[in-house]
C-alpha positions as semicolon CSV with decimal commas, in nm:
position;residue;x (nm);y (nm);z (nm)
1;M;-2,097;-4,564;-1,463
2;R;-2,371;-4,355;-1,364
3;I;-2,492;-4,112;-1,049
4;D;-2,816;-4,019;-0,931
5;C;-2,777;-3,648;-0,783
6;G;-2,957;-3,399;-0,668
7;W;-2,986;-3,068;-0,885
8;R;-3,123;-2,742;-0,873
9;H;-3,258;-2,630;-1,169
10;G;-3,591;-2,471;-1,167
11;G;-3,695;-2,661;-0,830
12;E;-3,560;-2,980;-0,655
13;H;-3,540;-3,298;-0,859
14;T;-3,302;-3,568;-0,963
15;E;-3,118;-3,643;-1,267
16;V;-2,876;-3,886;-1,399
17;I;-2,566;-3,788;-1,446
18;G;-2,296;-3,931;-1,698
19;T;-1,898;-3,923;-1,611
20;D;-1,844;-3,671;-1,838
21;G;-1,991;-3,451;-1,550
22;R;-2,321;-3,378;-1,779
23;C;-2,713;-3,359;-1,672
24;N;-2,866;-3,454;-1,993
25;G;-2,661;-3,322;-2,247
26;I;-2,700;-2,972;-2,020
27;L;-2,452;-2,821;-1,782
28;R;-2,620;-2,772;-1,474
29;Q;-2,546;-2,540;-1,179
30;P;-2,538;-2,764;-0,813
31;A;-2,716;-2,676;-0,536
32;I;-2,506;-2,511;-0,255
33;R;-2,626;-2,517;0,113
34;V;-2,444;-2,198;0,323
35;T;-2,431;-2,345;0,665
36;E;-2,400;-2,097;0,980
37;A;-2,081;-2,201;1,065
38;G;-1,991;-2,068;0,713
39;I;-2,161;-1,767;0,710
40;A;-1,971;-1,672;1,063
41;A;-1,641;-1,778;0,945
42;R;-1,679;-1,539;0,634
43;S;-1,830;-1,295;0,847
44;G;-1,523;-1,292;1,093
45;H;-1,281;-1,290;0,783
46;R;-1,429;-0,961;0,671
47;Q;-1,410;-0,824;0,999
48;Q;-1,039;-0,896;1,017
49;N;-0,987;-0,762;0,703
50;R;-1,176;-0,447;0,778
51;H;-0,945;-0,384;1,132
52;A;-0,608;-0,417;0,941
53;L;-0,721;-0,196;0,680
54;D;-0,861;0,082;0,919
55;A;-0,548;0,064;1,121
56;H;-0,381;0,075;0,795
57;D;-0,553;0,414;0,698
58;A;-0,520;0,501;1,022
59;L;-0,129;0,551;1,041
60;V;-0,116;0,662;0,700
61;A;-0,370;0,958;0,779
62;R;-0,122;1,044;1,099
63;I;0,187;1,028;0,812
64;A;0,059;1,244;0,632
65;R;-0,054;1,503;0,911
66;Q;0,306;1,536;1,039
67;L;0,461;1,583;0,710
68;V;0,191;1,896;0,598
69;D;0,310;2,005;0,899
70;E;0,666;2,002;0,835
71;G;0,598;2,209;0,530
72;R;0,596;1,964;0,257
73;V;0,294;1,817;0,024
74;V;0,178;1,542;0,017
75;F;0,020;1,252;-0,158
76;R;-0,207;0,951;-0,010
77;G;-0,199;0,620;-0,277
78;V;-0,098;0,865;-0,605
79;S;-0,018;0,625;-0,883
80;L;0,271;0,674;-1,037
81;R;0,547;0,542;-1,277
82;A;0,899;0,412;-1,150
83;K;1,198;0,339;-1,365
84;V;1,363;-0,017;-1,308
85;D;1,651;-0,185;-1,518
86;A;1,578;0,005;-1,786
87;A;1,170;-0,064;-1,756
88;W;0,888;0,125;-1,618
89;K;0,670;-0,022;-1,336
90;P;0,373;0,106;-1,202
91;M;0,376;0,204;-0,836
92;R;0,107;0,360;-0,517
93;P;0,288;0,457;-0,280
94;D;0,107;0,454;0,032
95;V;0,287;0,858;0,135
96;F;0,439;0,988;-0,138
97;S;0,565;1,391;-0,073
98;I;0,773;1,630;-0,169
99;R;0,915;1,993;-0,059
100;N;0,656;2,270;-0,084
101;T;0,889;2,450;-0,342
102;S;0,911;2,567;-0,723
103;H;1,275;2,461;-0,721
104;E;1,352;2,151;-0,894
105;A;1,662;2,071;-0,698
106;Y;1,496;2,137;-0,362
107;L;1,189;1,875;-0,380
108;A;1,336;1,612;-0,213
109;P;1,055;1,295;-0,277
110;F;0,952;1,080;0,004
111;V;0,864;0,755;-0,045
112;Q;0,675;0,642;0,366
113;E;0,507;0,261;0,284
114;I;0,271;0,180;0,613
115;K;0,263;-0,139;0,736
116;V;0,008;-0,285;1,019
117;S;0,106;-0,668;1,038
118;R;0,374;-0,867;1,023
119;A;0,299;-1,067;0,718
120;D;0,229;-0,748;0,475
121;L;0,562;-0,657;0,608
122;L;0,701;-0,963;0,470
123;T;0,515;-0,979;0,143
124;D;0,667;-0,656;0,070
125;L;1,022;-0,756;0,196
126;H;1,042;-1,025;-0,045
127;N;0,942;-0,794;-0,367
128;A;1,279;-0,671;-0,440
129;G;1,109;-0,540;-0,754
130;K;0,860;-0,364;-0,516
131;R;1,121;-0,197;-0,300
132;A;1,327;-0,059;-0,583
133;G;1,031;0,137;-0,752
134;Y;0,988;0,272;-0,438
135;Q;1,338;0,420;-0,406
136;A;1,399;0,490;-0,744
137;L;1,065;0,754;-0,707
138;S;1,204;0,879;-0,350
139;Q;1,559;1,023;-0,197
140;Q;1,450;0,872;0,068
141;F;1,243;0,563;0,146
142;Y;1,094;0,476;0,457
143;Y;0,896;0,183;0,568
144;V;0,648;0,318;0,880
145;L;0,597;0,013;1,119
146;A;0,335;-0,080;1,399
147;A;0,436;-0,097;1,775
148;G;0,554;-0,477;1,753
149;I;0,559;-0,624;1,432
150;A;0,933;-0,625;1,388
151;E;1,236;-0,528;1,428
152;P;1,503;-0,241;1,219
153;Q;1,726;-0,562;1,183
154;A;1,507;-0,704;0,983
155;I;1,448;-0,441;0,742
156;P;1,696;-0,389;0,443
157;D;1,967;-0,127;0,523
158;D;1,892;0,099;0,232
159;C;1,546;0,163;0,371
160;G;1,494;0,390;0,649
161;V;1,253;0,284;0,929
162;I;0,986;0,501;1,181
163;V;0,762;0,289;1,446
164;A;0,462;0,397;1,535
165;D;0,459;0,309;1,944
166;S;0,116;0,449;2,022
167;A;-0,259;0,566;1,835
168;R;-0,143;0,933;1,988
169;L;-0,024;1,126;1,657
170;R;0,282;1,271;1,752
171;V;0,465;0,910;1,913
172;L;0,658;0,842;1,549
173;R;0,986;0,703;1,590
174;V;1,276;0,714;1,343
175;L;1,520;0,440;1,393
176;R;1,698;0,422;1,159
177;P;1,707;0,755;0,867
178;S;1,693;0,635;0,510
179;P;2,042;0,681;0,263
180;A;1,964;0,992;0,093
181;R;1,940;0,886;-0,314
182;D;2,028;1,141;-0,562
183;V;1,647;1,159;-0,746
184;R;1,478;1,402;-1,012
185;L;1,113;1,412;-1,107
186;V;1,088;1,368;-1,459
187;T;0,757;1,506;-1,656
188;L;0,552;1,191;-1,656
189;H;0,574;1,220;-1,246
190;W;0,435;1,601;-1,276
191;L;0,116;1,475;-1,478
192;Q;0,079;1,174;-1,260
193;R;0,086;1,408;-0,945
194;A;-0,142;1,672;-1,111
195;K;-0,398;1,429;-1,168
196;S;-0,437;1,374;-0,758
197;R;-0,556;1,561;-0,503
198;A;-0,266;1,693;-0,232
199;E;-0,250;1,817;0,080
200;Y;-0,059;2,073;0,202
201;G;-0,013;2,327;0,505
202;A;-0,041;2,764;0,466
203;E;0,150;2,893;0,170
204;D;0,444;3,127;0,332
205;D;0,806;3,213;0,169
206;R;1,028;2,888;0,357
207;Q;1,082;2,803;0,001
208;L;1,357;3,041;-0,022
209;E;1,543;2,916;0,279
210;L;1,534;2,559;0,188
211;A;1,834;2,356;0,182
212;P;2,019;2,183;-0,046
213;A;1,824;1,822;-0,189
214;D;2,098;1,626;-0,046
215;A;2,012;1,723;0,287
216;S;1,784;1,527;0,534
């Protein structure tokens, strides 16, 4: 069987191609014509992804600012390693924070994972290993949800739930507190955070007033 087909290889011409896909013994790339409809579809897809990313980053910033105002030291997108089932897993929480204190027992590490689309949330909820990794890094772990993407009942009971009701900064409702876990950071975590850029407010003497690590 032989097929005549047009190919582009330094110009338009026709070659005879055998059933093995070779053209005169040399593999050649077909000429691909991109239509206006294809360009428009790709552009729309990219704009949709960009909008979701912008909404995600905006909500991350809101959470980070609120935690800084509460006196916590905040890291966005910091790379950490969590020990899950005797193995170390690479993790990258959206927001990781600790209390502004030098006392190890009072650090109270928190993780907030931001979700602005239902599809992204459902993907996370089906990944129990990822959730376990975040919980291994934090005394409290929260899903922060854009309004309307899910009901609190859809979130596992071992996670806290915060809902952002609008674009205004202070409208963040804790619908369900996170269960507290006894988690202590190890040297590896300190080294990884030392390589990252932290956000924090004005220094003061509040660390002398901190409650024990299991307090909310």
